[in-house]
N, C-alpha and C positions, 0 to 999 in steps of 0.2 A: 065298836072299835073305830079308831081313827088312824089312818095311815099318814105319816109325815112324808111329804114328797120332797125329793132333793131339788132345790131351785137352781136356776141358771146363775152362777156366781160371777159371770162376766160375759162380754160379747163373744159369741161363737163357742162358748163352753158346752161340751157334750158329756163330760164326766169329771168327777172330782174324787180325790183320794181321801179316805177317812183317816184323820190324823189322831184324834182322841175322842173317847166317849167319857161323859161326865156322870152318867147314871148307869146302873146295872139293871138287868131284868128284875122286875118286882118292886123297884124303887118308885116312890111317889114323886111326880113331877108337877110343878106349877106352871101356869101359862107364862111364857117369856123366859123361863129358865133355859140356860144354854145346854142343849142336848149334846152337841158334838162340835168338833172343829174339823173343817175340811180344807184341803189344799187345792187351790185352783189358780192358774195363771200367775204363779209366783207369790200369791197372797194366801195367808191362812185366814179363813172366814169362819166366824161362829154361826151356828144354826140354832136359833131359839125355838122352843116348843110352842106351837100355835095354840095348844090346848092344855088343860090340867087333867091329870089322871095317873094311871099306873103304866109304867113301861112294860109291855108284854113281849116285845120281840125286837131284836136288832137284826136288820136284814143284811148288814155288812160288818165285818170285823175291821179292826185297825189295820191299815195298810192296803185294804182292798179298794178297787175303783168302783164307785157308785155312779150309775147313769142318771143324768138329768131327767127329771120327770118320773123317776121310779121311786117307790117307797124305800125309805131308809130305816124307819122305825114304826112300830105299831103301838098305839096307846089305847088303853081301856079308859074311856071317859068316865068322869065322876058321875055316879048315879045311873050308869048304864048297865045293862045286863050282859054286856059283852057282844051283842049282836046288832046294835043300832047303827044305821048309816044315814040318819035323817039330816045330820049337820054337814054331810060331806059331798056336796055337789061337785067339788073340784078335786076329790081325793081319788086314791088308787082303786077303790071299789068300782067306780065308773070306768076307769081306765082298763082294769082287768076284764070287766065284762065286755067292753068293746074290743079289747085286744083278743079275747078268746074267739069272738066272732071273726075278727080279722085273720087270726091264725088259721081257723078252719077254712076260710075262703082262700087264703094264700096257699095252704097245703093242697087244697083242691086244684088250684091253678097250677102249682108246681107239678102235681101228679099228672094233670092233663098235658102239660108241656112235655114231660118226660115221655108219656105214652105216645105223643105225636111225633117224637123223634126229632125235635127241633133244638135239642140241647147244644148242638155243635156251634151255633151262632149266638146263643144266649149267654148272658153273664153267668158265671159260675155261681150256683146256689150254695149258700152257707149251710152247714149242718144245723145251725140255729138261726133262722131268718130274722129273728128279732134283733140280732146284732147289726143289721143293716141300717137301722135308724132308731132314734129315740121315740118314745111312745106317741107324742103329739104328731110327729111326722108320719108314723105308721097309720094313725087314725086318719090323718089328712089324705094319705094315699088311698086308704080303703074307701073313704067317702067320695073320692074322685075316680074310683074303679081303676087304679093304677097298680100294676104288679111291680113291687119294689125290686124284684130280682132283675127287672129289665132296665132299671134306672142307674145311670152312672153317678156314683156319689162323689162330691167334691168337698165334703166337710172333713172335719178332723178324723184321721184314721180311715178315710174313705167312706164315712157315713153319708147317707143320703139326707139332704136338707129339703125344706119346703121349696126353696128356689130351684133345686134340681128337678123336683116333680113338676113345677110349673113349666120349666124349659122342656121337659120330656113331653108334657101334654101339648105344648105348642108345636113341637116338631120331633116326635119320637123316632121316625125313620132316619132323620138327619143325624140325630144323636147316636143311633146305633151304627150308622155308616162311619161317622167320625171315630167312634171307639174302635171299629175294625181297622180303619186306616191307621190309627195310632199304634195299634197292636202290630200291624204289618211293618210299619216303619221301625218300631223298636226291634223287631226280630231281624230286619235287614241290617240295622246298625250294629246289633250284637254279632251278626255273622261277619260283618266287615272288620269290626275291631277284634273279634275273637278273644274278647276279654270276659272272663266269667264274673258274674255279679258277686260281691262280698256277702258272705253268710252272716246272719245275725245270731245264730244259735251257738255262740262261742261257749265252750264248756270250761270249767275251772281245771287247772292243771292238777293231776293226781300222780305223785311220784311213785316209783317202784319201791319195794321194801329196802333195796340196797341203797337207795338215795336218802333215806331217812325222812324226818318230818319236815318236808319242804312244800307241803300242799298250799295252794292259794287260800288266802283268807277271803271268805265269801260273805258279803253283806247285801241286804236288800237295798235297792235304790230308794233313797229318801224322797218324799213328796216334793221337796224343794229342788233336788237335783233332777228329778224327772221333768218338772216344769221348766227348769232352765234348759235342759237338753232339748225339749220340744221347741222352745222359743228360739234357740240358736239355729237348729236345723231349719225351722220354718223361715227364719229371716234369710238365711243363705239361699234357700230354694226360691224365695219370693223375689228378692231384690238383686239385680246385677250390681254388686258392690264395686266401687272404684275408690281407692284410697290414695290421697295426696299427702306427701310428707314435706314438712316445711319447718322452719325454726325462726325464732325472733329474739333479739337482744332485749333483756328486761331489767336493765339497771334501775330505771325509774320506778318500775313496779316493785322491785325488791325494797328500795328505799321507802316508797310510799307505805308499803305494808308494814315494814319495821317501825315506822313512825306511828301509824294508826293502830297497830295492835296493842300498843301501850294504853291508848285511850279506850280501845274496845275492852281490854282486860279490866280497866277500872270500872266498867259497866257490866262485868261478868259476861262478856262476849268473847268467844274464841274466834279470832279473825284468821282464816286460812286463805290460801290462794284460790281455793274453789269458789269462794264468794266473788272474787274478781272475775273468774272464768264465767260464772253464771251471768253476772252483770254485762260482761262483754258479749256474751252470746245473745242476750236479749237485744242489745243495740244492733248487732249484725242482722238478726231476724227482721227487725223493723225496716232495714234497708234492702234486705233480700228476701222478700215474702215467699218465693218459691221453695225456700228451705223450711218454711213453716207450713208444711202441707202433708197430706197423706193421699194414697191412691187406692181406688177400687177398680181394678182392671176388668172384673166381670161386668160391672155396670158402666164401664167406660167413663169414669168420673174421677176428677182430682179435687180434693177438698182443701181450700186455702183457709187456714184457721185465723180467727180474729182475736185469739188470745195468745199469751206468751207464757207458756208453762214449760219450765226447763227441768228435765230429769237429771238426777245426779246418781250415777252408779255407786252402789255401796256394797262393800264386802262384809259379810256377816258370818258368824259361825255356821249358819244353815246354808249359806251360798250367796250368790250375787242377786241383789234386788235393785230396783230403780225407783225410788221415791221421787215424786214430782213436786217442784216448787210452783204452786199455782199463782197466776197473775204476778209474775216476777217483775214486770215492768213497773209495778206500783211500790216496790220495796226498795228501801235504801240499802247501801252496802252492808251496814250493820244488821239490818233486818234480815237480809239474805243469809248472812253468816249464822244468825240465831236459828233461822229456819232449817238450814243445813244440819246443824247440830241436833235440833229437835227431831227431825226425820231420821237421822242416823241412829239416834238412841232408840226410837221405835222400831227401826229395822233390826237392830241387834237383839231386841226383846221379842221379835216376831209379832209385833202388834200393828204393823201397817195395814190399813184398810184398802179395799179395792179402789176406792176413790182416790186415795193418796198415791196410787201407782198407775193411774190411767190419764188419758187425754193430754199426753205430753206433746210439746212442739218439737223439741230436739233434746238430745241427751249429751251430757259431758261426763267423761270417765277420766279420773285423775289418779294415775298409778304412781305419781311422783314420790309419795311418802314411802312406798314399798320398794321402789326401784333402787338399784345400787348404781345405776348410770342413767344418763339422759337419753333413754331409748325411744325409738319410734315403735309403733304397733299397728295392727290392722283390726281396729275395733269393729264389732258386728252391730249393725243398725238395730235399734230397739223398735220393732214393728208396732204400729203402722207408720212410724216416722220415716223420713226420707234421708236423714243425715245424722251423724254422730261425730263428736270431736274428742280425741284422746290427748291428754296432756301428760308429758313425761316429767322427769326430774329436772329441776333447774341446776345446770352445772356451768362452771367457768370454762370458757374457751378463749383462745387468742383470736381476736378480730382486728383487722387493720383500721387504724384511725384515719383522719383526713389526709395525713401525710404518708400513709401506707405503712406506718410502724405498728407492730403487733401489740395489742393491748388486751389484758385479761378482762373479760366481761361475762356476766351471767347470761346464759342462753337457755331458752325453753324450746324443746322439740314438740312439734304439733303433728298429730295424725288425724286427717280429716277424711272420713269415709262418707260417700253419698250414693244414693240410688240413681243410677244413670237413666232409668226410665223417666224420671221427673226432672232431674237436674243435669245440665250440660257441664262439661269440663271447664270451660272458660268462666261460666257463671260461678262455679264452685271456687275457682282460684281467686276470682275477684272478692268473693266473700271472705276467703282466708286472708287476703291482703288487708281487708278492713279489720278483721279480728286481730291481726298482728299490730296494726296501728294502735288499736285500743290497749293492747297488752304492753306495747312499747311506751305508751303515753297515758298513764292512768288519769291525768288531769283532763285529757280529751274525753276519756271514757266517762268520767263523772260529770262532764259538762254536757255531753250528747246523750249518754245512756240513762 
C-alpha cells in the first residue's frame, strides 16, 4: 500500500479543503493522473498521483478539511500484495508508527500532569491532542522531548509550529509567564468593558408553524469563501489599516485611453483603465520603495522587494481572487492589458495557480465598472503586502478653472490603504500625490513608467 500525503500548497498552510475527487475507490490510477483538487489560500490546486495502482481508500470526502502531512488517499501499488512499504520512506506508514509512539508518550505525560495536580496553570489539553499540530511538528516535538500541551501555538487556528517549539525550548518559563500575563490582562479588559464576546455558534432561524415556510436557506461555506474570509480576518488582525481618500482630474487619461483603445482593438487587445493603474503603480513603487515591502514582526524583519509584481483584484463567480502581474515594469501598456485579460479569464475558470497569486508587491482593486457612483472605499490589504489602492468610477464633476469658473471634468476617486507599521502617513500621501500626477498626465506616466 502507498499513502498519498497532502502537501503544503502554500506558505504557512496547515490544511486544505477537498474540492473534487477524479477517481472512485477501485479505479485504476496511473502515475501523474490528477487524483483530486484541493482549495488552499484562494487557489484551487490539483494533486497528481505519485504512483500507479488501484485506489483503495479516500481518507476525506469532498468538503472536508485535510491536514497537511496526513494521508488523503491509499493506493495499492501495481504488482504488490497489498502490504509492501518498501518504497515509502516518506509516507504515512512511517508517520503513523512514529506518531503512535508519540501519542503513547504524550498520553503518559498528560496523565502524569493531571495526577500531579498542575492542570490549573497548564494550557488546556484538547480531547484529541493531535489537533495541536501537524504530523511533522508533533514528531519534532517528540524528538526534542517537548510536551505540545505546554506550547503556545501561533500558527493558523492556534496550531503549534516548529518555531513555537524552538522558542519554547529557549525560554519555556518566559513563555508560560507571558501567556498567564496575557490571560490576566484579557480578563481585566473584559471586566472593565463589561462587553460579552460575540458567539460564533449562530444557528439558522426556524419559524413557528404559524409563521409559515420562512426558514433560513442553509448552505455549506464554499472553499473559496472560507479562504477569502480567513484572509480578510487575518489582514485586519495583522495590519493597522489607515485609509486615505483623494481624487484626481483625469481628462487627459480619458482622452488618451479613448484614442489608444482603437489601436489596441485593432490588435485584439482590450485596453481598460486597469492597465493604466497598474502602469502607474509600478512607477510609484520605483520612487517609494517602502511600499514595495512586507513585514515579519516575529523575526523583526522588513523585506524590501526587488521586483514589481502588481496584484489585480478580480471578481469571479467563486469569489474574490488576486492574480499577480509579474515583472510588470518590463511590460508595455498593451502587454499589461493583455495580461490582465489573460489572468481574469483564468480566474473566472478557477484555473489560477498558486504561483500566479503569490509574491505581489502591491494590489490595485478597481470597482469602477460595477459602481453606480464615483465612490470611495476602505480596501483591505492583501497580506503580506503593506498597501492597496482602490479605484472608483470616473464621474464628471464641476471643478474651478484658472479664473474660478465651474467646468465639468472627469474625476477619479482614489482610496489608498496602508500598513501603518511600515508606512508613515506623510510618506503615503506623497506616494498618492505622485500617483495622481501620473493619472492626470498619461504622457508623463509613459515617459517615466
